[in-house]
C-alpha positions in Angstrom: -10.3 18.0 5.1 -11.5 20.9 7.0 -10.9 23.5 4.3 -12.8 23.6 1.0 -11.3 20.9 -1.5 -9.5 22.4 -4.5 -10.4 21.2 -8.2 -8.4 21.9 -10.5 -9.2 21.5 -14.5 -8.9 23.5 -18.1 -10.6 26.0 -18.5 -12.3 25.4 -22.0 -15.7 24.9 -21.6 -16.1 21.2 -21.7 -13.7 21.3 -19.2 -15.4 23.1 -17.0 -18.5 21.4 -17.5 -17.0 18.6 -16.6 -15.2 19.9 -13.3 -18.8 20.9 -12.3 -20.0 16.9 -12.7 -17.5 16.4 -10.6 -17.6 18.8 -8.0 -21.7 18.4 -7.7 -21.3 14.3 -7.3 -18.9 14.8 -4.8 -20.4 17.3 -2.6 -23.8 15.5 -3.0 -22.2 12.1 -2.3 -20.1 13.8 0.9 -23.8 15.5 1.8 -22.0 19.2 1.5 -23.9 22.4 0.5 -23.3 23.6 -3.4 -20.2 24.9 -4.5 -18.6 24.0 -1.4 -15.3 22.7 -3.8 -13.2 25.6 -5.1 -12.7 24.9 -9.1 -9.5 26.6 -9.7 -8.8 27.3 -13.4 -5.4 26.0 -14.3 -4.0 27.3 -17.6 -2.1 24.4 -19.7 -0.1 24.3 -23.1 -2.4 22.7 -25.1 -4.6 25.4 -24.9 -2.5 27.9 -25.0 -0.6 26.4 -28.9 -3.8 26.0 -31.1 -2.0 26.3 -34.6 -0.3 22.9 -34.6 -1.5 19.1 -34.2 -0.9 18.1 -30.7 1.3 15.3 -31.5 4.1 17.7 -33.1 4.3 19.9 -30.6 4.9 17.8 -27.1 1.6 15.5 -27.3 -1.0 14.4 -24.4 1.9 16.0 -21.9 0.1 19.2 -22.7 -2.7 18.6 -21.1 -2.2 17.5 -17.8 1.9 18.9 -17.2 0.6 22.0 -15.7 -2.0 20.6 -14.0 0.1 17.5 -12.4 2.5 20.2 -11.2 -0.3 21.8 -9.7 -1.0 18.7 -8.2 2.5 17.8 -7.1 2.8 21.5 -5.6 -0.4 21.6 -3.4 -1.6 24.2 -5.6 -5.0 21.7 -6.1 -5.9 18.7 -4.0 -7.2 16.8 -7.3 -7.5 17.0 -10.7 -10.4 16.5 -13.6 -9.8 14.8 -16.9 -10.7 14.0 -19.9 -9.3 10.4 -19.7 -8.7 10.2 -24.0 -6.4 13.4 -22.8 -4.5 11.4 -20.1 -0.9 9.6 -21.1 -1.6 6.0 -20.2 2.0 5.8 -18.3 1.7 8.2 -15.7 4.2 9.8 -13.1 4.1 7.0 -9.7 3.4 10.4 -7.3 0.1 10.5 -9.4 -3.2 8.0 -9.0 -5.9 7.5 -10.7 -8.7 7.8 -7.8 -11.8 7.6 -9.7 -13.9 8.1 -12.9 -17.2 8.8 -13.7 -20.2 6.4 -15.4 -18.7 6.2 -19.2 -20.7 8.8 -21.8 -22.2 8.5 -25.1 -18.5 7.1 -26.9 -19.6 7.4 -30.2 -18.2 10.4 -32.6 -20.6 12.8 -34.4 -20.3 14.0 -37.5 -19.9 17.6 -38.5 -21.0 19.0 -42.0 -22.5 15.8 -43.5 -25.3 13.4 -42.5 -23.3 10.6 -42.8 -19.4 9.7 -43.7 -20.7 9.0 -47.6 -22.6 11.8 -48.1 -19.1 13.7 -47.3 -18.5 15.9 -51.1 -16.5 13.8 -53.3 -12.4 15.2 -52.6 -13.8 17.4 -49.7 -12.0 18.9 -47.0 -11.7 17.1 -43.7 -10.4 18.9 -40.5 -9.1 16.6 -37.7 -5.7 17.1 -35.9 -6.2 13.2 -35.0 -4.3 11.0 -36.6 -6.9 8.0 -35.5 -9.3 10.2 -36.9 -7.3 11.0 -39.7 -6.2 7.2 -40.6 -10.3 6.0 -40.4 -11.4 8.9 -42.0 -9.1 8.2 -45.0 -9.6 4.3 -44.5 -13.3 4.9 -45.4 -12.9 7.8 -48.1 -8.9 7.6 -49.2 -10.7 10.9 -51.9 -10.5 12.7 -48.8 -7.7 16.0 -47.8 -7.2 16.4 -44.2 -6.0 19.5 -43.0 -5.3 19.6 -39.0 -8.1 21.1 -36.9 -8.0 22.7 -33.6 -9.9 24.3 -30.7 -12.9 24.0 -28.5 -16.3 23.0 -30.0 -18.0 26.6 -30.8 -14.0 26.8 -33.1 -14.3 23.5 -35.0 -18.2 23.9 -35.4 -18.0 27.7 -37.2 -14.9 25.9 -39.3 -16.8 24.0 -41.0 -20.6 26.2 -40.8 -17.3 28.9 -42.5 -16.8 26.4 -44.9 -13.4 26.1 -44.2 -13.5 22.8 -43.8 -16.3 20.5 -44.9 -16.5 17.9 -42.7 -15.5 17.4 -38.8 -15.7 14.7 -35.6 -16.8 15.9 -32.5 -17.4 13.6 -29.5 -20.8 12.8 -29.1 -20.3 13.1 -24.8 -18.7 16.3 -25.1 -20.8 17.9 -27.0 -24.0 16.1 -24.6 -22.0 17.2 -21.9 -22.0 21.3 -23.7 -26.1 20.8 -23.8 -25.5 20.8 -27.9 -28.2 18.1 -28.4 -29.3 17.8 -31.8 -25.8 18.8 -33.8 -24.0 16.6 -36.4 -25.0 12.8 -37.1 -23.7 10.3 -34.5 -21.7 7.8 -36.2 -21.6 4.2 -35.2 -18.9 2.6 -33.6 -19.5 -0.2 -35.9 -18.6 2.1 -37.8 -16.3 4.1 -36.5 -14.5 2.6 -33.7 -13.6 5.6 -30.8 -10.3 6.6 -29.0 -9.6 4.5 -26.0 -11.0 5.8 -23.0 -13.1 8.0 -24.5 -16.1 10.1 -23.4 -14.6 9.2 -19.7 -14.1 11.8 -17.1 -11.4 10.8 -14.9 -10.4 12.2 -11.2 -6.9 12.2 -10.3 -4.9 13.1 -6.6 -1.7 12.8 -5.2 -0.7 9.0 -4.7 0.1 9.7 -0.9 -2.9 11.7 0.0 -4.8 9.0 1.4 -7.7 11.5 2.3 -8.5 12.7 -0.9 -8.2 9.4 -2.6 -11.4 8.3 0.3 -13.3 11.0 -0.7 -13.0 10.4 -4.2 -13.6 6.7 -4.6 -17.1 7.7 -3.2 -17.9 8.4 -6.6 -15.9 5.9 -9.1 -18.0 4.2 -11.0 -16.3 0.2 -10.7 -17.7 -0.8 -14.2 -16.3 1.8 -16.1 -13.0 1.7 -14.5 -12.5 -1.5 -14.7 -13.1 -1.1 -18.4 -10.7 1.8 -19.0 -8.1 -0.5 -16.8 -8.2 -2.6 -20.1 -8.1 -0.2 -22.5 -5.6 1.8 -21.3 -2.8 -1.9 -20.5 -4.2 -2.1 -24.2 -2.4 1.4 -25.2 0.6 0.8 -22.7 1.6 -2.6 -24.4 1.3 -1.2 -27.8 3.8 1.7 -27.3 2.1 3.9 -28.7 2.0 7.9 -28.6 -0.4 10.7 -30.2 1.2 9.8 -33.3 -0.5 6.3 -33.2 -3.5 6.0 -34.9 -5.4 3.5 -32.7 -8.8 3.0 -31.5 -10.5 0.7 -28.5 -13.5 0.3 -26.6 -14.6 -2.4 -24.2 -17.9 -2.9 -22.3 -18.5 -5.1 -19.2 -21.2 -7.6 -19.1 -21.4 -10.4 -17.2 -18.0 -9.9 -15.3 -16.4 -10.6 -19.2 -14.5 -7.4 -20.7 -15.5 -7.9 -24.7 -12.7 -5.6 -25.7 -12.6 -4.3 -29.6 -9.3 -2.8 -31.6 -8.0 -1.6 -34.5 -4.8 -0.2 -35.9 -4.0 2.1 -38.6 -0.7 3.2 -40.3 -0.6 7.2 -40.8 -2.2 7.1 -44.7 -5.3 4.9 -43.7 -4.4 2.4 -46.5 -3.2 -0.5 -44.0 -5.7 -1.4 -40.6 -5.7 -4.9 -38.3 -9.1 -5.2 -35.8 -9.0 -7.4 -33.6 -11.2 -8.7 -30.3 -10.4 -10.6 -27.4 -13.1 -11.5 -24.4 -11.7 -11.1 -20.8 -12.2 -11.6 -16.9 -12.6 -7.5 -15.7 -9.1 -7.3 -14.1 -7.6 -9.8 -16.3 -5.1 -6.6 -18.0 -2.6 -8.8 -19.2 -5.3 -10.4 -21.6 -5.4 -6.3 -22.9 -1.7 -6.8 -22.9 -1.8 -9.9 -25.0 -4.7 -8.9 -27.0 -2.5 -5.8 -28.4 1.2 -8.2 -28.7 -0.3 -10.8 -31.0 -2.2 -7.5 -33.1 1.4 -5.9 -33.4 2.6 -9.3 -34.5 -0.3 -9.8 -37.2 -0.2 -6.0 -38.8 1.2 -4.8 -41.9 4.4 -4.3 -42.2 3.7 -0.1 -42.5 2.1 -0.2 -38.9 4.7 -2.1 -37.3 7.4 0.1 -38.2 5.3 3.0 -37.0 4.7 1.4 -33.3 8.2 0.5 -33.3 9.2 4.0 -33.9 7.1 5.2 -31.6 
């Protein structure tokens, strides 16, 4: 590529930090000077609309549609995303070319030292149906209120007492250099969102030159795991209203995929896991189908309506 490559990203502090990490990795891998890659901010609908839950205003596409348009209109050469914010079914003209090594997939509790320590009848802020269902499953006494915005906005809402507690992704806090904040919750207690803590890089499906450039920094182990997690989500047919948790680990060529489905109230839950060879996305799909078949009626109705 004779000109400077153009990387598209959202403009939040976390998105810019992640874009910077990707740009630096590409510059090192390709022996380019620092700042060779141009980082271009694309304003997304998800950034513009902050007063309503994401699931009520169009779902994950609000984070991606403007970046997709910029990519297909060739305003940018590739886009960087938090993969958990990217729909499991993508336009055929766009390809997921690379992922970076997965960060800390745990959730970080803000406002209390443990889930049990949140005050009785406390107000928990989140706009994630998964987080809401998980917390209600563990603490049905809590009141869930919508809470969106960037990391600092959410931290301030807890600090001011507007909400008693909330959850943030550990990976996001670390990428912003915000260490020592909150309490990381073990994955055995709170299973994360599918593909949480993974930075993804997409480009046009026909742009083989950019694909070649991007695959240099692809982490193959992480890619194998997230392909299984995304296949699981696609097989569920879920959307942003669907409380789904899933997390895979690759060891010795085998993926261990753990998953949980909840009703919106958190009163109903089904958990299961499967182990299969890396690349066997059919096994991930079969896990999704078997969980739906065995799920309580409130969960089956929720996913049937998705």
